[in-house]
N, C-alpha and C positions, 0 to 999 in steps of 0.2 A: 456350664453343663458339667455334670459329674462324670467320672470315668465310667460308671455303670451305664449312664445314659448314652455316652459316646460309644460304648461297646455295643449296646443294643442297636443304635442307629447304624453303626458300621457293618455289623453282621447283616442287618436287613438290606442295606444298600448293596453289599457284595453278593448276597444270596439271590438278589433279584437278577443278577447276570447268570445265564444258563450253564456256563462251563467254567472250569478252573482256568482255562486258557483266556476266556473273556475277562475273568476277574484280574488275572495278572496283567493283561493288556490295558485294562482300565487303570490299574495302579501305575503302570509305566507311563501312560499318557498323562496322568495327573501329576506324576513326579517331574515331568518335563517343565512344568510351570514353576517349580520350586527353584530358588537360587542355588547356584553351586557354591561350594566353600571356596574361599580365597586360598591362594597358594600358601599363605602363612599358616593355614590349618592342615594342609596336606603334608604333614611331617610325621615322623615316627612317633612322637609323643601323643598324637591323636589317632594313630592307626589302631584298628581293632585286629588283634592277632587271631589266627585260626580261620581266616577266610582266604580262599584262593585269589579272589579279586581284592583290590585295595578298597578298604572300607575305613572311613574316618569318622570320628565321633567327638563332638565338642559340647561338653556339658557346662551349664552355668546355674548359679543359685542366686536369687535376688533377695534372700533373707526370709522369704516365705514360700516361694514356688521354685520348682526346677524347670529349666529350659534346655532343650536339646536340639542340636543341629547335626546333620550328617551328610555324607556324600560317598559315592563309590564309583568305581570305573565300570561296573556291570549294571546295566539298566534294571535288571530284575532285583538284584541285591539293593541297589539304590532305592528303588520304589518301595520295597518292603521296609527298609531301614527308615525312610522318610515317614512312612505310615506309622511306624512305632514311635519315632521321635515326636512327630506331631500329636500323636495320641496322648503321650505322657506329658508333653510340654504344658506349662502353665498350671501344674498341679502340685500340691504339697507332697513332700516325701512320704508321709504316712499313707496317703491315698495311693501313691504309686506302688508302695510295698504291699498293699492289699489286693492289687489287681495284676496278676501275671498275664503274659501274652498268650495263654492257652486258647483264647477266643479266636486267634488266627486260624486255628484248626476248624473251629465251628464255622468260620466264614469261608472255609474251603480254599485257604491260601497255602498252608504249609505241606499238605499231603503230597503235592506234586513237585516239591522242590528237591533238588539233588542233595545228597548228604552233606556236601561241602557248603552249599548255600544255607541249609538248616543249621550247620555248625556255626557259620559266621553270624547268623541272626541270633542264635542262642548266646553267643559271645557278646553281641550288642545288648541283649536283655540283661546279661550279667553286669555289664558296665552301667546301664541305667539303674539297676537294682543297687549296686555298690555305691553309686553316687547318691541315691536317695537315702540309703542307710547312713552314709557319712553326714548328711544334713538333717537327719531325723532327730527330733528333740525328745 
């Protein structure tokens, strides 16, 4: 599935839920099914600066596609970070660079976040973008 297709499907799924609170709770519940990062990744070298909660980001490149894992000690930050990492994982760097996360606003997710949470997530996007640029041919 392309990022454009994923984006359309995600927006439709989230907008089906009536309120921003419902959307966030859906993401939090969904993120509870995702594995937590091991202690070896909850170190400063993986920490995303600029977020009040602890947010960790582990990128990998398999020679063709980027893969991202994340974790946080805040349920809301963790759920949206997982959403972003899962959204971009398995895609080529050039595809990632063509698709910014502005669609989260369309899906009714970011408007109701505190400035600190928005800042942390924008820092996470910056890390994803930088990693994709590094591996873009």
